[in-house]
N, C-alpha and C positions, 0 to 999 in steps of 0.2 A: 692137581685138583683145584678147581676154581672156587674162590670164596665169595663173600658178600661184596657189593658194590663199594662199600666204604674202604675196602682194601686198596683200590686204585687211588682214590683221592687222598687217603691217609699217607701213602708213600710219597706222593707229590708234595703235599703242602706242609707236612711236619718237618721235612728236611730241606726245603727249598733255600732258605737263607742262612742255614746253620753255619756254613763255612765262613761267612762274612761277619760273624758275631764278634770276632776278636778285634775289630776296628783297625785292620792292617792298613798302612798307608798305601794309596794307589800308586802304581808305577807311572813314571813320567815317560811315556812311550809315544813317539810320533809315527803314525802309519804312513807307509809309502802309498803313492797313488794306486798301485795295483792292489795292495792289501785293503785299502779303503773301498775300492770298487768291488772286490770279491766279498768283503764283509757285508757290504750293502746288498749284494745279490743274495747272500745267505740269509740275511735278515728279512728280505722280501719273502723268501720261502717260509721262514718261521711264522710270518704273519698271515699265512693262508690257512683259514680254518677248514676242517673237513666238512664238506657239503654233500650229503647223500643224494641230493637232487642233481648234482653236476655229472654229466656223462663221463668226463675224464676221470673223476674220482671213483665213480662206479666201476669203470674199466680197470683202474688200478687195483681195486679191491678184488675183482674177479681174477686179475693177473696174479695177485698174491696167493689166492686159493690154488690156482693152476700150478704155480711154482712149488707150492707146498704139498699138494696132493694130486699129482698129474694123472693118476689112474682113477680118480673119483670125481664124478660129475657133481657140481654144486647145484642144489635145487633152487637157490635164490639168494639174493643179497640179505634177506632176513631168513635165517634158517638155524635150526638147532645144530646143524653141522659145524657152525663156527666155534662152538664150544670145544670141539676136538682140537682146535688150534690154541685154545687158551683165552678166548674172549669170555667176558663175564656173562653174556647173554646171547640170544639169537641174532641180535643186531649190533655188529661191531662198531657202527658209526657212533654209538653212545659212548664208547670208550675213547674214541679219538678226540672228544671234546677237551680232554685234559692237555693235549699237546698239538693238536692240529694235523694238517695233511702231511707235514714233514715226517711225522712218525710212521705213517704208512709208506712214504717214499723210502725211509730208512730200512724198513723191513723188506720191501720189495728189492731194493739194491742188494741187501744181504743175500736174499734168496737167489738172485740172478748172478751175482758176482762170485760168491763163495758158497756154492750149493752144498758141497760136502760138509763144510763147517756148519752151515745153516741147518742141515738135516741132523747132524749130530746133536744139536741143541734141541731142535723141535721135537725129535723123537727120543730124546734122553738116552742116547746110545752109549754113553760112557759113565763109568764110575758107580759107586755104591750110592743109590738114590734113596732119599727119604720117601716114605709112603705118602707124605703130604708134599707134593712137588709144587713149585711155583708155576703159575699159568704163563705159558710161553709168550703169547701175544701181548698181554698186559705188562709183562716184564719188559718186553721190547719197548713199549711206550715209556716206561719208567727210565729206561736207559737213555732214550732220546732226551727226556726232560732233564736228567742228571747232567748230560753233556752241555745242554744249553745253559744251565745254571753255572756249571763249573767254569765254562769258558767265557762267561759274561757276554753272551752273544746278543743280548738286547741293549747293550751299552754302545756308546759311540766309539769307545776303544776299550781294550781289556784292562782289568784292574789287577791282574795277577800274572806271575811268570808263566804258568801253563797257558793262559790266554794269549799272551804275547807270542810265545813259541808256536802256538797253534796257528796264529796269523802268518807267521813266517812259513810254516808248512803249507798253509792254504795258498800262499803266493806261488808255491812250487807245483801245487796240484789242486785244482778247483774241486775235485771230488774228495778232498781230504776229510771233510766232515762225515760223509757217508762211510768212508773206509774206517775212520776212527770209531764210528758207531759199531761197525762189525767187530772191531778189536775189543771195544768195551763190552759188548754182549758176550764175547768169548771169555773175556776176563771175569765177568760176573758169574758165568757158569762155572768157571774153574774155582772161583772163590766159594761158590755154593758147595762144591764137592770137597774142597779143602777144609771148610768149616763144618762139614757134615750137617749142613743147615736143614731146618724144617721150614714149613710154610710160613710160620709166624716170625721167622728170623730174616725175612727178605730185606727189611729195612737195614739191618746190620750188614747184610751182604752188599747191598748197593753202596753203603757208606764205605766199606772196606775197599770196594772196587774203585770208588772215586779217589780215595787216598792213594792207592797204588798208581792210578792213571796220572794223577797230579805229579807224583814223583817222577814218572817216566817223562812227562812233558816238561819237567824242570831240568832235565839233564843237559849238559853243555853241548853234547855232540849230536843233538837232534835237529836235523835240517830237512828231512823228508819223512813222510809218514812211515816208510819202511824202516826207518832208523829206530823206531820204538822197539824195545826188547819184546813186548807182547805181540808185535806184528806176526811173529812166527806161529802164534797160536792158531792163526787162520789156515795154516798148512800142515799142522801136525798130523 
């Protein structure tokens, strides 16, 4: 069930810098040329705002609908139908302002690469669910935002061990951020069920997901994205 517009902004900005409040000493880590190159490419993606007038952005939005509801025609890019996916209103472009085009790319990658896992979450196919469910699409934007903050992706180099290890993974697989997004979304949904959460507890669920993901990204034997213990959630 979709709530007021303040729900989206509230999740983003109340928790954005919470994890850095302890004043932890930044890691002294030197990026390899490949890591630096791939981080720069990822940062370029993060800096692209969603533009509803761009044909390629419009096409990506239509592609997301088609991947989500292949048997249902979309009446338009502004339509009440979008609420069925968990957007806050008939025009999803207003929700993308919080995280940019990359959050749409993340959702579309999830739908195309792991359709079974994507559909399980989109259609809430597993577990005992609260009557007040989180809105799928807006939750997906929050997952993108959480990852960007957690991994220090706007910085010249990571400030935390999870961020450092992510860059090592990124040097092995340039799609690592998108795959990590899919894992994080699946982890978030699993946390939602484990906590028997309701709509108003989404902030707590995102926080618990971040802690769990940070722990996994801090393990010594993580060299590839598939080494993460939660990677298997995509194929359960």
